[in-house]
N, C-alpha and C positions, 0 to 999 in steps of 0.2 A: 504494500500500500504506500502511496506517496501523496504528498500535498505539494501544490505548486505555489511558490512564494516569490515575491519581487526581490531582485538582487540589486544592490547599489551599483549603478552604472551611469553616473551623470554625463551628459553630453559636453562637448567642448564649449558650446555656447553658454551653458549653465556655469561651467567652471570659469570661463572668461569673465562673466558678469561678477561672480564672487571674487575673482582676482582683482578686478577693477575697483570694486567696493572696498576690499581690504587695502588696496593701494591708496585709495583716497583717505581712509582713516589713518594709515601709516604716514602719509604725506603731511596731513594736518598736525599730527603729533610731532613729527620731525620739525615742522615749521615753528611750532610752539617752543620746542627745545632751542632751536637756533635763534628765535626772537629773544628769549629770556636770557640765554647765556652767550650767544655768539655776537649779537648786534652791539653790545657795549664794547667788545674788542674791535669791531669794525669801526665804530665811532672814534675810538682812540687812535687807530691806524690812520684814519682820514685826517684827524687833527695833526698828526705828524707829517702827513703828505702835504697838507695845506701850509704848514709852517715852513717846510722846505721850499715850497713854491714861492712863498712870500720872501724868503731869504734870497732866492735867486733873482726875483724881480728887483729887490732892493740893491743887489749888486750890479744891476744892469743887464743881466742875462735874460734871454727871452723867457717869459713866464710859461709854465706848463699848462696845458688845457685842463680846466676844472671839470672833472667827471662826477663830482659829488655835491658841490655847493650850490649856490643860487643860480649859477650859469648852467648847471647840468640839465639835460633834457627831462629827467625825472628827479624830483626832489628827494631828499633823504626820507621824508615821511612817506612819499610814494614808494620808494624802494623797500622800506620796511613793510608796508602793506602788501606790496607785490611778492614779498618773501613767501607768504602763505600760498599765494597762487602758484608760484614756481615749485614749491615743495609738493603741493597737491598734484600738480600736473606730472611731476617726476614720479611721485608715488603711484599714480594711476598707470603710467607707462610701465613701471617696474612690476606692478600687480598683474598687468596683462602678460608681461614676459614670464612671470612666475607661473601663471595659470597655463600658459602655452608649454613651458618646460615640463610642468607636472603632467599634462596630457600626453606629451610625446615620450616621456621617460618613465612614467609610473610603472609600467610592466617590467622595465629593466632594473628597477631598484629592488634589491633583495631584502624587502621587508614586507611583512603582512599588514602592517598598520599604515593607513593612509596619512595619519597625523605625523608619523615618523618620516614618511617620504616628503611631505610638504615642508616640514621643519628642516630636514636635511638639505633640500634644494635651496631654501632661503639661506641657510648657513654657508652652503657652497658659494652662493652668489656674493654673500658678504665677504668671504675669504678671497675669492678671485677678483671681484670687481672693486673692492674697497681696501682691504687690508694689504694685499700685495702691492697695489699702486701707491698706497699711503707711505709705505716704507721707502720706496724709491723716489717718489715725487710728492712730498707732503704739501698740502695747500698753503698758499701764502696770502696774507692780508693785503689791503691797499698799501701803496708806498713800497711794496716789495716786488721786484721783477722788472726786467727791461722790456719795454713795448716792442723793441726791434726783434726780440726772440720769441714772440708769441706763437708764430707758426711752428717753430721747432718744438716749443713746449707742448703745444696741442698734439702734434703728431707723436711725440714721445709718450705722452700720457695715454693716448688711445692705444699705442703699441703695448704698453705695460698692462693695460686692462685685458687685451687679447691674450697676452702671455699669462696673466693670472688665471683666466678661465682655462687656458690650455694646461696649466699646472694642476688645477683641480681635476681635470679629466685624466691627466697622466697618473695622478694619485689613485684614482678609481681603478684604472686599468692595471696598475702595478699591484694594487692590493688583491686583485682577483687572479693574478698570474700564478701564485704558488699552487702546487698540486692540491687536489681535494684531500681534506683531512688535516691540512697544515694548521699549526697553532695560530691563535689569534694574534699573538705578538709578532709572528712572522709576517702575517698579512699587514699589520699596522706598520711594521718597519719598512716593508716593501712600498706601501703607499706613501709614507713620509719621504722615503728616498726618491721616488718618482717625482713627488711634488718639489722637493728641494732642487733636484737637478734642473728642472725647467726654470724655476725661479732664479737660481744662481746664474744660469746661462743668460737669461733675460737681463738681469741686473748688470752683468758684465758687458753685454753688447750695447745696451742703450747708454747714451751720454749722461754724464753727471751734470746737473744744472743747479748751481748755487748762486743766486743773485741777491742774497740778503745783504743790505748795506751794513757796514760795521757799526753805524750809529743807531741802528734800529734796536729797540729794547728786547733783549732775549726773552724776558718773562712774558711780554705781550705776544711775541711770536709763538712761544710754546703754548700759552693759553688759547690762542686762536686755533692752532692746529688740533689741540685736544678737543675743543668744542666742535670743530668741524668733523672730527672723527666721531664724536658723540652723536652728532646729528645723523650721520650715516648709520651708525649702530642702532639708534632709535628707530630709524625708518625700516631697516631690514628685520629687526627683532619684532616690531609691531606688525609688519607685513606678514612675516611667517606665522605669528600667533593668530592674527585676524583671519588669514586664509585658512589656517587649520580649524579655527572655530567655525567657519562658514561651511566647511566640507560636509559635515553630517547633515546640515540643513539642506544643502543642495541634493544630497542623496535621498533625503526624505521627500523632497519635492518630486524627484523622479519616481519614487515609489507610489506617490499619490496619483501622478498622472499616468502611471502604468507604462511608461516608455522604457523602463529599465529592462535588463535581461531577466530571464526566468530560468529557474532550475528546479528539478525535482528533488525533494528531500525525503529520504526514506524514514518512515516512522514505525 
């Protein structure tokens, strides 16, 4: 005798909507973190930048273009308000990316728990897209960086993001390489080795960029970089948790509509 019951099988459209919603929540939380802890550092850096511009003007040198003060296209108040819009849009984009990756890779992830799979993908993205690039090219506040090298810095940063994701993928492949029955520590060591090889090669091949003026306060630079990293960690942690929390709800919706797969369960 068997009973037929609905099996959780949400479609890509359902997962994508849940991912976009989770990304919106995560983006707003990251925006709140950046507004509360990061904006004061930006204001301090802008004050240093403007003081340097005024000193150059007083010495007779051509004044640098003002990107933040009254002459800026968007005022500082507008920039602070736009921060939430920017982080929300970025969070939505990353939520869509996470939902797509979950749809494509769920069957390849060797875990029976959907929540573990979703959190693992979010953690992998945080490692590959944030932490690996952060070590090589940490973010800089205003008044730091040569405008003439912006193209080189952009290309280098995008390159290290690709290398970071490749390193995560290499770690997964290396961890699965040992023979069946291998000890967990062997797989962990193989995965770590694969990850480090790709990261170290990337770090060595890409150029070093250090354009921090000697007069810039080291404590302000450090605090700005820490809060920038905290914003990204907040976004990916919230995104992973929110997407995981929404997964059972999407599965329930499929069960209600009857569009999920069916299987016979012996009783």
